[in-house]
Every structure is written in structure tokens, then in C-alpha cells.
HTML snippet that shows the backbone in 3Dmol.js (N, CA, C, O; Angstrom):
<script src="https://3Dmol.org/build/3Dmol-min.js"></script>
<div id="view" style="width:600px;height:400px;position:relative"></div>
<script>
const pdb = `
ATOM      1  N   UNK A   1      72.690 -17.364 112.866  1.00  0.00           N
ATOM      2  CA  UNK A   1      71.453 -16.594 112.680  1.00  0.00           C
ATOM      3  C   UNK A   1      70.423 -16.892 111.328  1.00  0.00           C
ATOM      4  O   UNK A   1      70.840 -17.013 110.176  1.00  0.00           O
ATOM      5  N   UNK A   2      69.129 -16.971 111.701  1.00  0.00           N
ATOM      6  CA  UNK A   2      68.540 -16.859 110.342  1.00  0.00           C
ATOM      7  C   UNK A   2      68.520 -16.239 109.226  1.00  0.00           C
ATOM      8  O   UNK A   2      69.470 -15.468 109.360  1.00  0.00           O
ATOM      9  N   UNK A   3      68.056 -16.039 108.151  1.00  0.00           N
ATOM     10  CA  UNK A   3      68.269 -15.794 106.779  1.00  0.00           C
ATOM     11  C   UNK A   3      67.573 -14.386 107.120  1.00  0.00           C
ATOM     12  O   UNK A   3      67.975 -13.365 106.562  1.00  0.00           O
ATOM     13  N   UNK A   4      66.170 -14.343 108.357  1.00  0.00           N
ATOM     14  CA  UNK A   4      65.743 -12.952 108.402  1.00  0.00           C
ATOM     15  C   UNK A   4      66.522 -11.949 110.142  1.00  0.00           C
ATOM     16  O   UNK A   4      66.299 -10.929 110.795  1.00  0.00           O
ATOM     17  N   UNK A   5      67.409 -13.064 110.135  1.00  0.00           N
ATOM     18  CA  UNK A   5      67.967 -11.860 111.527  1.00  0.00           C
ATOM     19  C   UNK A   5      68.411 -10.492 111.026  1.00  0.00           C
ATOM     20  O   UNK A   5      68.752 -10.146 109.895  1.00  0.00           O
ATOM     21  N   UNK A   6      68.312  -9.749 112.252  1.00  0.00           N
ATOM     22  CA  UNK A   6      68.750  -8.264 112.052  1.00  0.00           C
ATOM     23  C   UNK A   6      70.176  -8.361 112.816  1.00  0.00           C
ATOM     24  O   UNK A   6      70.360  -8.770 113.962  1.00  0.00           O
ATOM     25  N   UNK A   7      71.218  -7.843 111.816  1.00  0.00           N
ATOM     26  CA  UNK A   7      72.557  -8.164 112.598  1.00  0.00           C
ATOM     27  C   UNK A   7      72.880  -6.679 112.782  1.00  0.00           C
ATOM     28  O   UNK A   7      74.088  -6.471 112.899  1.00  0.00           O
ATOM     29  N   UNK A   8      72.278  -5.846 112.825  1.00  0.00           N
ATOM     30  CA  UNK A   8      72.950  -4.053 113.341  1.00  0.00           C
ATOM     31  C   UNK A   8      71.360  -3.484 113.843  1.00  0.00           C
ATOM     32  O   UNK A   8      70.267  -3.535 113.280  1.00  0.00           O
ATOM     33  N   UNK A   9      71.719  -3.031 114.928  1.00  0.00           N
ATOM     34  CA  UNK A   9      70.811  -2.370 115.787  1.00  0.00           C
ATOM     35  C   UNK A   9      71.025  -0.944 115.092  1.00  0.00           C
ATOM     36  O   UNK A   9      71.957  -0.156 115.250  1.00  0.00           O
ATOM     37  N   UNK A  10      69.598  -0.813 114.063  1.00  0.00           N
ATOM     38  CA  UNK A  10      70.018   0.898 113.441  1.00  0.00           C
ATOM     39  C   UNK A  10      68.101   1.087 113.343  1.00  0.00           C
ATOM     40  O   UNK A  10      67.292   0.205 113.628  1.00  0.00           O
ATOM     41  N   UNK A  11      67.875   2.086 112.999  1.00  0.00           N
ATOM     42  CA  UNK A  11      66.440   2.355 113.096  1.00  0.00           C
ATOM     43  C   UNK A  11      66.451   2.234 111.743  1.00  0.00           C
ATOM     44  O   UNK A  11      67.282   2.414 110.852  1.00  0.00           O
ATOM     45  N   UNK A  12      64.747   1.705 111.849  1.00  0.00           N
ATOM     46  CA  UNK A  12      64.592   1.737 110.019  1.00  0.00           C
ATOM     47  C   UNK A  12      64.769   0.428 109.793  1.00  0.00           C
ATOM     48  O   UNK A  12      64.525   0.071 108.640  1.00  0.00           O
ATOM     49  N   UNK A  13      65.350  -0.930 111.046  1.00  0.00           N
ATOM     50  CA  UNK A  13      65.323  -1.877 110.687  1.00  0.00           C
ATOM     51  C   UNK A  13      64.012  -2.582 110.495  1.00  0.00           C
ATOM     52  O   UNK A  13      63.076  -1.955 110.992  1.00  0.00           O
ATOM     53  N   UNK A  14      63.718  -3.589 109.975  1.00  0.00           N
ATOM     54  CA  UNK A  14      62.797  -4.776 109.398  1.00  0.00           C
ATOM     55  C   UNK A  14      62.901  -5.460 110.175  1.00  0.00           C
ATOM     56  O   UNK A  14      64.046  -5.908 110.099  1.00  0.00           O
ATOM     57  N   UNK A  15      62.289  -5.968 111.128  1.00  0.00           N
ATOM     58  CA  UNK A  15      61.948  -7.774 111.519  1.00  0.00           C
ATOM     59  C   UNK A  15      61.128  -8.378 110.731  1.00  0.00           C
ATOM     60  O   UNK A  15      59.965  -8.337 111.133  1.00  0.00           O
ATOM     61  N   UNK A  16      61.296  -8.930 109.750  1.00  0.00           N
ATOM     62  CA  UNK A  16      60.539  -9.622 108.674  1.00  0.00           C
ATOM     63  C   UNK A  16      60.107 -10.859 110.118  1.00  0.00           C
ATOM     64  O   UNK A  16      60.789 -11.290 111.048  1.00  0.00           O
ATOM     65  N   UNK A  17      58.561 -11.114 109.666  1.00  0.00           N
ATOM     66  CA  UNK A  17      57.697 -12.165 110.432  1.00  0.00           C
ATOM     67  C   UNK A  17      58.016 -13.722 109.353  1.00  0.00           C
ATOM     68  O   UNK A  17      58.162 -13.376 108.181  1.00  0.00           O
ATOM     69  N   UNK A  18      58.095 -14.732 109.481  1.00  0.00           N
ATOM     70  CA  UNK A  18      58.294 -15.747 108.714  1.00  0.00           C
ATOM     71  C   UNK A  18      57.098 -15.482 107.583  1.00  0.00           C
ATOM     72  O   UNK A  18      55.981 -15.167 107.992  1.00  0.00           O
ATOM     73  N   UNK A  19      57.309 -15.593 106.391  1.00  0.00           N
ATOM     74  CA  UNK A  19      56.310 -16.257 105.535  1.00  0.00           C
ATOM     75  C   UNK A  19      55.333 -16.625 105.297  1.00  0.00           C
ATOM     76  O   UNK A  19      54.413 -16.213 104.590  1.00  0.00           O
ATOM     77  N   UNK A  20      55.587 -18.001 106.296  1.00  0.00           N
ATOM     78  CA  UNK A  20      54.876 -19.006 106.266  1.00  0.00           C
ATOM     79  C   UNK A  20      54.192 -18.945 107.430  1.00  0.00           C
ATOM     80  O   UNK A  20      53.489 -19.917 107.706  1.00  0.00           O
ATOM     81  N   UNK A  21      54.249 -17.664 108.476  1.00  0.00           N
ATOM     82  CA  UNK A  21      53.715 -17.298 109.642  1.00  0.00           C
ATOM     83  C   UNK A  21      52.276 -16.943 109.338  1.00  0.00           C
ATOM     84  O   UNK A  21      52.204 -16.638 108.148  1.00  0.00           O
ATOM     85  N   UNK A  22      51.097 -16.862 109.942  1.00  0.00           N
ATOM     86  CA  UNK A  22      49.942 -16.856 110.060  1.00  0.00           C
ATOM     87  C   UNK A  22      49.336 -15.317 110.095  1.00  0.00           C
ATOM     88  O   UNK A  22      48.332 -15.168 109.399  1.00  0.00           O
ATOM     89  N   UNK A  23      49.609 -14.643 110.509  1.00  0.00           N
ATOM     90  CA  UNK A  23      49.668 -13.107 110.494  1.00  0.00           C
ATOM     91  C   UNK A  23      50.165 -12.656 109.216  1.00  0.00           C
ATOM     92  O   UNK A  23      49.408 -11.794 108.770  1.00  0.00           O
ATOM     93  N   UNK A  24      51.213 -12.918 108.394  1.00  0.00           N
ATOM     94  CA  UNK A  24      51.969 -12.213 107.546  1.00  0.00           C
ATOM     95  C   UNK A  24      51.925 -10.972 107.740  1.00  0.00           C
ATOM     96  O   UNK A  24      51.500 -10.290 106.806  1.00  0.00           O
ATOM     97  N   UNK A  25      52.361 -10.265 109.049  1.00  0.00           N
ATOM     98  CA  UNK A  25      52.820  -8.909 109.322  1.00  0.00           C
ATOM     99  C   UNK A  25      54.585  -9.127 109.475  1.00  0.00           C
ATOM    100  O   UNK A  25      55.164 -10.180 109.747  1.00  0.00           O
ATOM    101  N   UNK A  26      55.244  -7.673 109.186  1.00  0.00           N
ATOM    102  CA  UNK A  26      56.503  -7.412 108.981  1.00  0.00           C
ATOM    103  C   UNK A  26      56.366  -6.752 110.422  1.00  0.00           C
ATOM    104  O   UNK A  26      55.233  -6.865 110.890  1.00  0.00           O
ATOM    105  N   UNK A  27      57.657  -5.819 111.540  1.00  0.00           N
ATOM    106  CA  UNK A  27      57.844  -5.512 112.107  1.00  0.00           C
ATOM    107  C   UNK A  27      58.828  -4.431 111.938  1.00  0.00           C
ATOM    108  O   UNK A  27      59.963  -4.732 111.570  1.00  0.00           O
ATOM    109  N   UNK A  28      58.454  -2.960 112.212  1.00  0.00           N
ATOM    110  CA  UNK A  28      59.545  -2.395 111.775  1.00  0.00           C
ATOM    111  C   UNK A  28      60.125  -1.398 112.718  1.00  0.00           C
ATOM    112  O   UNK A  28      59.184  -0.894 113.332  1.00  0.00           O
ATOM    113  N   UNK A  29      61.076  -0.976 113.040  1.00  0.00           N
ATOM    114  CA  UNK A  29      61.782  -0.607 114.246  1.00  0.00           C
ATOM    115  C   UNK A  29      62.156   0.957 113.769  1.00  0.00           C
ATOM    116  O   UNK A  29      62.915   0.978 112.801  1.00  0.00           O
ATOM    117  N   UNK A  30      61.864   1.909 114.142  1.00  0.00           N
ATOM    118  CA  UNK A  30      61.876   3.359 113.612  1.00  0.00           C
ATOM    119  C   UNK A  30      62.367   4.257 114.510  1.00  0.00           C
ATOM    120  O   UNK A  30      62.152   4.160 115.718  1.00  0.00           O
ATOM    121  N   UNK A  31      63.258   5.460 113.817  1.00  0.00           N
ATOM    122  CA  UNK A  31      63.291   6.444 114.502  1.00  0.00           C
ATOM    123  C   UNK A  31      63.401   7.551 113.987  1.00  0.00           C
ATOM    124  O   UNK A  31      64.245   7.774 113.119  1.00  0.00           O
ATOM    125  N   UNK A  32      62.493   8.523 114.467  1.00  0.00           N
ATOM    126  CA  UNK A  32      62.303   9.829 113.586  1.00  0.00           C
ATOM    127  C   UNK A  32      62.748  11.160 114.717  1.00  0.00           C
ATOM    128  O   UNK A  32      63.354  10.887 115.754  1.00  0.00           O
ATOM    129  N   UNK A  33      62.436  12.334 114.434  1.00  0.00           N
ATOM    130  CA  UNK A  33      62.581  13.337 115.592  1.00  0.00           C
ATOM    131  C   UNK A  33      61.563  13.590 116.600  1.00  0.00           C
ATOM    132  O   UNK A  33      61.767  14.533 117.364  1.00  0.00           O
ATOM    133  N   UNK A  34      60.449  12.868 116.735  1.00  0.00           N
ATOM    134  CA  UNK A  34      59.845  12.152 117.801  1.00  0.00           C
ATOM    135  C   UNK A  34      60.244  11.094 118.477  1.00  0.00           C
ATOM    136  O   UNK A  34      59.463  10.800 119.382  1.00  0.00           O
ATOM    137  N   UNK A  35      61.104  10.457 118.386  1.00  0.00           N
ATOM    138  CA  UNK A  35      61.898   9.354 118.963  1.00  0.00           C
ATOM    139  C   UNK A  35      61.868   7.971 118.391  1.00  0.00           C
ATOM    140  O   UNK A  35      62.180   7.774 117.217  1.00  0.00           O
ATOM    141  N   UNK A  36      61.440   6.854 119.329  1.00  0.00           N
ATOM    142  CA  UNK A  36      61.588   5.478 118.872  1.00  0.00           C
ATOM    143  C   UNK A  36      60.081   5.075 118.518  1.00  0.00           C
ATOM    144  O   UNK A  36      59.242   5.489 119.317  1.00  0.00           O
ATOM    145  N   UNK A  37      59.711   4.472 117.643  1.00  0.00           N
ATOM    146  CA  UNK A  37      58.436   3.504 117.722  1.00  0.00           C
ATOM    147  C   UNK A  37      58.810   2.122 116.771  1.00  0.00           C
ATOM    148  O   UNK A  37      59.754   2.090 115.982  1.00  0.00           O
ATOM    149  N   UNK A  38      58.083   1.256 116.964  1.00  0.00           N
ATOM    150  CA  UNK A  38      57.661   0.100 116.402  1.00  0.00           C
ATOM    151  C   UNK A  38      56.146  -0.325 115.842  1.00  0.00           C
ATOM    152  O   UNK A  38      55.177  -0.562 116.563  1.00  0.00           O
ATOM    153  N   UNK A  39      56.174  -0.360 114.489  1.00  0.00           N
ATOM    154  CA  UNK A  39      55.133  -0.174 113.456  1.00  0.00           C
ATOM    155  C   UNK A  39      55.070  -1.859 112.623  1.00  0.00           C
ATOM    156  O   UNK A  39      55.774  -2.321 111.725  1.00  0.00           O
ATOM    157  N   UNK A  40      53.741  -2.536 113.500  1.00  0.00           N
ATOM    158  CA  UNK A  40      53.007  -3.549 112.766  1.00  0.00           C
ATOM    159  C   UNK A  40      52.516  -2.908 111.471  1.00  0.00           C
ATOM    160  O   UNK A  40      51.781  -1.947 111.239  1.00  0.00           O
ATOM    161  N   UNK A  41      53.339  -3.985 110.529  1.00  0.00           N
ATOM    162  CA  UNK A  41      52.996  -3.149 109.331  1.00  0.00           C
ATOM    163  C   UNK A  41      52.150  -5.201 108.369  1.00  0.00           C
ATOM    164  O   UNK A  41      52.491  -6.383 108.322  1.00  0.00           O
ATOM    165  N   UNK A  42      51.064  -4.363 107.885  1.00  0.00           N
ATOM    166  CA  UNK A  42      50.437  -5.517 107.205  1.00  0.00           C
ATOM    167  C   UNK A  42      50.951  -6.096 105.748  1.00  0.00           C
ATOM    168  O   UNK A  42      52.128  -6.027 105.395  1.00  0.00           O
ATOM    169  N   UNK A  43      49.912  -6.666 104.966  1.00  0.00           N
ATOM    170  CA  UNK A  43      50.937  -7.599 104.225  1.00  0.00           C
ATOM    171  C   UNK A  43      50.658  -6.902 103.003  1.00  0.00           C
ATOM    172  O   UNK A  43      51.020  -7.426 101.950  1.00  0.00           O
ATOM    173  N   UNK A  44      49.883  -5.452 102.985  1.00  0.00           N
ATOM    174  CA  UNK A  44      50.201  -4.401 101.851  1.00  0.00           C
ATOM    175  C   UNK A  44      51.192  -3.406 102.171  1.00  0.00           C
ATOM    176  O   UNK A  44      51.812  -2.764 101.323  1.00  0.00           O
ATOM    177  N   UNK A  45      51.291  -3.325 103.100  1.00  0.00           N
ATOM    178  CA  UNK A  45      52.339  -2.736 103.552  1.00  0.00           C
ATOM    179  C   UNK A  45      52.276  -1.128 104.258  1.00  0.00           C
ATOM    180  O   UNK A  45      53.198  -0.314 104.302  1.00  0.00           O
ATOM    181  N   UNK A  46      50.766  -0.967 104.823  1.00  0.00           N
ATOM    182  CA  UNK A  46      50.383  -0.369 105.231  1.00  0.00           C
ATOM    183  C   UNK A  46      50.731  -0.422 106.975  1.00  0.00           C
ATOM    184  O   UNK A  46      50.873  -1.560 107.421  1.00  0.00           O
ATOM    185  N   UNK A  47      50.850   0.558 107.814  1.00  0.00           N
ATOM    186  CA  UNK A  47      50.646   0.596 109.181  1.00  0.00           C
ATOM    187  C   UNK A  47      49.542   0.126 109.640  1.00  0.00           C
ATOM    188  O   UNK A  47      48.557   0.858 109.549  1.00  0.00           O
ATOM    189  N   UNK A  48      49.350  -1.568 110.421  1.00  0.00           N
ATOM    190  CA  UNK A  48      48.104  -1.575 111.091  1.00  0.00           C
ATOM    191  C   UNK A  48      48.206  -0.856 112.551  1.00  0.00           C
ATOM    192  O   UNK A  48      47.311  -0.447 113.291  1.00  0.00           O
ATOM    193  N   UNK A  49      49.325  -0.854 112.664  1.00  0.00           N
ATOM    194  CA  UNK A  49      49.989  -0.611 114.336  1.00  0.00           C
ATOM    195  C   UNK A  49      50.701   0.707 114.192  1.00  0.00           C
ATOM    196  O   UNK A  49      50.807   1.197 113.068  1.00  0.00           O
ATOM    197  N   UNK A  50      51.207   1.328 115.268  1.00  0.00           N
ATOM    198  CA  UNK A  50      52.203   1.916 115.644  1.00  0.00           C
ATOM    199  C   UNK A  50      51.919   1.982 117.001  1.00  0.00           C
ATOM    200  O   UNK A  50      50.875   2.153 117.629  1.00  0.00           O
ATOM    201  N   UNK A  51      53.562   1.736 117.446  1.00  0.00           N
ATOM    202  CA  UNK A  51      53.502   2.113 119.299  1.00  0.00           C
ATOM    203  C   UNK A  51      54.434   3.061 119.413  1.00  0.00           C
ATOM    204  O   UNK A  51      55.068   3.067 118.357  1.00  0.00           O
ATOM    205  N   UNK A  52      54.837   3.852 120.139  1.00  0.00           N
ATOM    206  CA  UNK A  52      56.070   4.812 120.589  1.00  0.00           C
ATOM    207  C   UNK A  52      56.302   4.072 121.675  1.00  0.00           C
ATOM    208  O   UNK A  52      55.524   3.455 122.403  1.00  0.00           O
ATOM    209  N   UNK A  53      58.067   4.273 121.715  1.00  0.00           N
ATOM    210  CA  UNK A  53      58.702   3.504 122.953  1.00  0.00           C
ATOM    211  C   UNK A  53      59.835   4.847 123.521  1.00  0.00           C
ATOM    212  O   UNK A  53      60.060   5.947 123.016  1.00  0.00           O
ATOM    213  N   UNK A  54      60.266   4.336 124.497  1.00  0.00           N
ATOM    214  CA  UNK A  54      61.118   5.658 125.034  1.00  0.00           C
ATOM    215  C   UNK A  54      62.322   5.742 124.738  1.00  0.00           C
ATOM    216  O   UNK A  54      63.041   6.742 124.737  1.00  0.00           O
ATOM    217  N   UNK A  55      62.627   4.398 124.412  1.00  0.00           N
ATOM    218  CA  UNK A  55      64.509   4.110 123.841  1.00  0.00           C
ATOM    219  C   UNK A  55      64.522   3.348 123.030  1.00  0.00           C
ATOM    220  O   UNK A  55      63.460   2.779 122.775  1.00  0.00           O
ATOM    221  N   UNK A  56      65.558   3.056 122.381  1.00  0.00           N
ATOM    222  CA  UNK A  56      66.065   2.058 121.426  1.00  0.00           C
ATOM    223  C   UNK A  56      65.691   0.590 121.957  1.00  0.00           C
ATOM    224  O   UNK A  56      65.155  -0.273 121.262  1.00  0.00           O
ATOM    225  N   UNK A  57      66.037   0.456 123.217  1.00  0.00           N
ATOM    226  CA  UNK A  57      66.174  -0.582 123.816  1.00  0.00           C
ATOM    227  C   UNK A  57      64.526  -1.356 124.047  1.00  0.00           C
ATOM    228  O   UNK A  57      64.330  -2.559 123.879  1.00  0.00           O
ATOM    229  N   UNK A  58      63.726  -0.605 124.358  1.00  0.00           N
ATOM    230  CA  UNK A  58      62.694  -0.650 124.515  1.00  0.00           C
ATOM    231  C   UNK A  58      61.316  -1.279 123.087  1.00  0.00           C
ATOM    232  O   UNK A  58      60.341  -2.027 123.021  1.00  0.00           O
ATOM    233  N   UNK A  59      62.145  -0.331 122.173  1.00  0.00           N
ATOM    234  CA  UNK A  59      61.785  -0.829 120.611  1.00  0.00           C
ATOM    235  C   UNK A  59      62.083  -2.320 120.368  1.00  0.00           C
ATOM    236  O   UNK A  59      61.230  -3.198 120.232  1.00  0.00           O
ATOM    237  N   UNK A  60      63.249  -2.456 120.337  1.00  0.00           N
ATOM    238  CA  UNK A  60      63.791  -3.784 120.040  1.00  0.00           C
ATOM    239  C   UNK A  60      63.187  -4.556 121.062  1.00  0.00           C
ATOM    240  O   UNK A  60      62.240  -5.070 120.466  1.00  0.00           O
ATOM    241  N   UNK A  61      63.147  -4.981 122.309  1.00  0.00           N
ATOM    242  CA  UNK A  61      62.275  -5.760 122.901  1.00  0.00           C
ATOM    243  C   UNK A  61      60.731  -6.168 122.767  1.00  0.00           C
ATOM    244  O   UNK A  61      60.179  -7.260 122.905  1.00  0.00           O
ATOM    245  N   UNK A  62      60.130  -4.632 122.383  1.00  0.00           N
ATOM    246  CA  UNK A  62      58.575  -4.778 121.734  1.00  0.00           C
ATOM    247  C   UNK A  62      58.631  -5.485 120.686  1.00  0.00           C
ATOM    248  O   UNK A  62      58.005  -6.515 120.438  1.00  0.00           O
ATOM    249  N   UNK A  63      59.472  -4.871 119.983  1.00  0.00           N
ATOM    250  CA  UNK A  63      59.769  -5.696 117.997  1.00  0.00           C
ATOM    251  C   UNK A  63      59.865  -7.135 118.222  1.00  0.00           C
ATOM    252  O   UNK A  63      59.270  -7.921 117.484  1.00  0.00           O
ATOM    253  N   UNK A  64      60.640  -7.552 119.280  1.00  0.00           N
ATOM    254  CA  UNK A  64      61.070  -9.311 119.532  1.00  0.00           C
ATOM    255  C   UNK A  64      59.686  -9.945 119.674  1.00  0.00           C
ATOM    256  O   UNK A  64      59.244 -10.928 119.079  1.00  0.00           O
ATOM    257  N   UNK A  65      59.002  -9.048 120.735  1.00  0.00           N
ATOM    258  CA  UNK A  65      57.473  -9.738 121.551  1.00  0.00           C
ATOM    259  C   UNK A  65      56.679  -9.753 120.128  1.00  0.00           C
ATOM    260  O   UNK A  65      56.081 -10.767 119.768  1.00  0.00           O
ATOM    261  N   UNK A  66      56.698  -9.008 119.634  1.00  0.00           N
ATOM    262  CA  UNK A  66      55.690  -8.778 118.789  1.00  0.00           C
ATOM    263  C   UNK A  66      55.883  -9.775 117.459  1.00  0.00           C
ATOM    264  O   UNK A  66      54.953 -10.315 116.859  1.00  0.00           O
ATOM    265  N   UNK A  67      57.141  -9.879 117.175  1.00  0.00           N
ATOM    266  CA  UNK A  67      57.313 -10.941 115.908  1.00  0.00           C
ATOM    267  C   UNK A  67      57.558 -12.155 116.382  1.00  0.00           C
ATOM    268  O   UNK A  67      57.812 -12.916 115.448  1.00  0.00           O
ATOM    269  N   UNK A  68      57.596 -12.683 117.432  1.00  0.00           N
ATOM    270  CA  UNK A  68      57.073 -13.849 118.666  1.00  0.00           C
ATOM    271  C   UNK A  68      55.552 -14.623 118.349  1.00  0.00           C
ATOM    272  O   UNK A  68      55.157 -15.742 118.023  1.00  0.00           O
ATOM    273  N   UNK A  69      55.008 -13.347 118.647  1.00  0.00           N
ATOM    274  CA  UNK A  69      53.430 -13.723 118.679  1.00  0.00           C
ATOM    275  C   UNK A  69      52.906 -13.564 117.255  1.00  0.00           C
ATOM    276  O   UNK A  69      51.686 -13.407 117.203  1.00  0.00           O
ATOM    277  N   UNK A  70      53.329 -13.568 116.489  1.00  0.00           N
ATOM    278  CA  UNK A  70      52.620 -12.961 114.846  1.00  0.00           C
ATOM    279  C   UNK A  70      53.099 -14.592 114.468  1.00  0.00           C
ATOM    280  O   UNK A  70      52.404 -15.360 113.803  1.00  0.00           O
ATOM    281  N   UNK A  71      54.574 -14.954 115.107  1.00  0.00           N
ATOM    282  CA  UNK A  71      54.762 -16.215 114.553  1.00  0.00           C
ATOM    283  C   UNK A  71      54.011 -17.412 115.139  1.00  0.00           C
ATOM    284  O   UNK A  71      53.780 -18.471 114.555  1.00  0.00           O
ATOM    285  N   UNK A  72      53.653 -17.064 116.429  1.00  0.00           N
ATOM    286  CA  UNK A  72      53.265 -18.307 117.163  1.00  0.00           C
ATOM    287  C   UNK A  72      51.842 -18.382 117.523  1.00  0.00           C
ATOM    288  O   UNK A  72      51.447 -19.447 117.997  1.00  0.00           O
ATOM    289  N   UNK A  73      50.975 -17.367 117.363  1.00  0.00           N
ATOM    290  CA  UNK A  73      49.512 -17.202 117.421  1.00  0.00           C
ATOM    291  C   UNK A  73      48.793 -17.314 115.999  1.00  0.00           C
ATOM    292  O   UNK A  73      49.183 -17.290 114.831  1.00  0.00           O
ATOM    293  N   UNK A  74      47.430 -17.462 116.711  1.00  0.00           N
ATOM    294  CA  UNK A  74      46.587 -17.841 114.854  1.00  0.00           C
ATOM    295  C   UNK A  74      46.473 -16.289 114.843  1.00  0.00           C
ATOM    296  O   UNK A  74      46.662 -15.441 115.715  1.00  0.00           O
ATOM    297  N   UNK A  75      46.063 -16.223 113.429  1.00  0.00           N
ATOM    298  CA  UNK A  75      45.961 -14.494 112.976  1.00  0.00           C
ATOM    299  C   UNK A  75      44.876 -13.637 113.757  1.00  0.00           C
ATOM    300  O   UNK A  75      45.116 -12.536 114.252  1.00  0.00           O
ATOM    301  N   UNK A  76      43.646 -14.289 113.802  1.00  0.00           N
ATOM    302  CA  UNK A  76      42.771 -14.051 114.987  1.00  0.00           C
ATOM    303  C   UNK A  76      43.155 -13.193 115.950  1.00  0.00           C
ATOM    304  O   UNK A  76      43.165 -11.963 115.907  1.00  0.00           O
ATOM    305  N   UNK A  77      43.599 -14.218 117.186  1.00  0.00           N
ATOM    306  CA  UNK A  77      44.160 -14.095 118.251  1.00  0.00           C
ATOM    307  C   UNK A  77      45.487 -13.154 118.359  1.00  0.00           C
ATOM    308  O   UNK A  77      45.775 -12.697 119.464  1.00  0.00           O
ATOM    309  N   UNK A  78      46.472 -12.798 116.986  1.00  0.00           N
ATOM    310  CA  UNK A  78      47.022 -12.229 117.006  1.00  0.00           C
ATOM    311  C   UNK A  78      46.462 -10.423 117.052  1.00  0.00           C
ATOM    312  O   UNK A  78      46.842  -9.490 117.759  1.00  0.00           O
ATOM    313  N   UNK A  79      45.210 -10.521 115.738  1.00  0.00           N
ATOM    314  CA  UNK A  79      45.225  -9.438 115.555  1.00  0.00           C
ATOM    315  C   UNK A  79      44.235  -9.003 116.892  1.00  0.00           C
ATOM    316  O   UNK A  79      43.968  -7.812 116.731  1.00  0.00           O
ATOM    317  N   UNK A  80      43.857  -9.300 117.627  1.00  0.00           N
ATOM    318  CA  UNK A  80      42.727  -9.294 118.601  1.00  0.00           C
ATOM    319  C   UNK A  80      43.845  -8.675 119.749  1.00  0.00           C
ATOM    320  O   UNK A  80      43.625  -7.592 120.290  1.00  0.00           O
ATOM    321  N   UNK A  81      44.953  -9.408 120.029  1.00  0.00           N
ATOM    322  CA  UNK A  81      45.977  -9.395 120.902  1.00  0.00           C
ATOM    323  C   UNK A  81      46.477  -8.092 120.987  1.00  0.00           C
ATOM    324  O   UNK A  81      46.915  -7.582 122.018  1.00  0.00           O
ATOM    325  N   UNK A  82      46.382  -7.392 119.539  1.00  0.00           N
ATOM    326  CA  UNK A  82      47.585  -6.132 119.078  1.00  0.00           C
ATOM    327  C   UNK A  82      46.178  -4.622 118.495  1.00  0.00           C
ATOM    328  O   UNK A  82      46.268  -3.561 117.878  1.00  0.00           O
ATOM    329  N   UNK A  83      45.044  -5.409 119.157  1.00  0.00           N
ATOM    330  CA  UNK A  83      44.033  -4.457 118.388  1.00  0.00           C
ATOM    331  C   UNK A  83      43.906  -4.162 117.140  1.00  0.00           C
ATOM    332  O   UNK A  83      43.477  -3.073 116.758  1.00  0.00           O
ATOM    333  N   UNK A  84      44.384  -5.410 116.123  1.00  0.00           N
ATOM    334  CA  UNK A  84      44.156  -4.676 114.815  1.00  0.00           C
ATOM    335  C   UNK A  84      42.956  -4.736 114.288  1.00  0.00           C
ATOM    336  O   UNK A  84      42.001  -5.193 114.915  1.00  0.00           O
ATOM    337  N   UNK A  85      42.849  -4.165 112.762  1.00  0.00           N
ATOM    338  CA  UNK A  85      41.243  -4.432 112.301  1.00  0.00           C
ATOM    339  C   UNK A  85      41.473  -5.903 111.475  1.00  0.00           C
ATOM    340  O   UNK A  85      42.543  -6.411 111.140  1.00  0.00           O
ATOM    341  N   UNK A  86      40.415  -6.289 111.314  1.00  0.00           N
ATOM    342  CA  UNK A  86      40.352  -7.745 111.199  1.00  0.00           C
ATOM    343  C   UNK A  86      41.176  -7.515 108.606  1.00  0.00           C
ATOM    344  O   UNK A  86      41.123  -6.455 107.981  1.00  0.00           O
ATOM    345  N   UNK A  87      41.482  -8.287 108.277  1.00  0.00           N
ATOM    346  CA  UNK A  87      42.032  -7.963 107.431  1.00  0.00           C
ATOM    347  C   UNK A  87      40.560  -8.143 106.586  1.00  0.00           C
ATOM    348  O   UNK A  87      39.528  -8.718 106.930  1.00  0.00           O
ATOM    349  N   UNK A  88      40.894  -7.420 105.353  1.00  0.00           N
ATOM    350  CA  UNK A  88      40.017  -7.408 104.448  1.00  0.00           C
ATOM    351  C   UNK A  88      39.773  -8.915 103.354  1.00  0.00           C
ATOM    352  O   UNK A  88      38.915  -8.903 102.470  1.00  0.00           O
TER     353      UNK A  88
END
`;
const viewer = $3Dmol.createViewer("view");
viewer.addModel(pdb, "pdb");
viewer.setStyle({}, {cartoon: {color: "spectrum"}});
viewer.zoomTo();
viewer.render();
</script>
């Protein structure tokens, strides 16, 4: 496993995107009184997007997909794909 791998499936886990990744975002899996969600967090630490998930499995699968897209896509394509505002 890489240095950024999450070894424990726990609420509040943060799946860091490689700092060299063009998107510069991180992905957080959260659980609160409303249930599971995944947040795309921008370079400044603000939520750029939050998606509700029906359960833990969906949250982990979605977070993994977002993380891969953040690493593979150009920043413009990533932001467009997820409907994020352009960086200031």
C-alpha cells in the first residue's frame, strides 16, 4: 500500500489525492446523523462538493472513483465532470 492508503474503513477517513495531482483536491468520507457522504475538498480546505451516499459501501466506491479521476483528469476536466466552480 502507498503512504496515502487508508487501512481502516472508518467515518471521517480522508483519501488524499497525490499532491502532484493537477486537481489538488482531497476526498473525505463522512458519517453523521444524516448518514454517509463523500466530500471533495479543495486546496483551501473548503467543501467543493458533497454527495450523500446510501451506505458505507457506496461512499467508499464513490470516493475511490473521485480520487482516481482527480489523479487522471486535467483540473478543468475534473472540475467540469463534478460540476465544481473554477478555482480562483
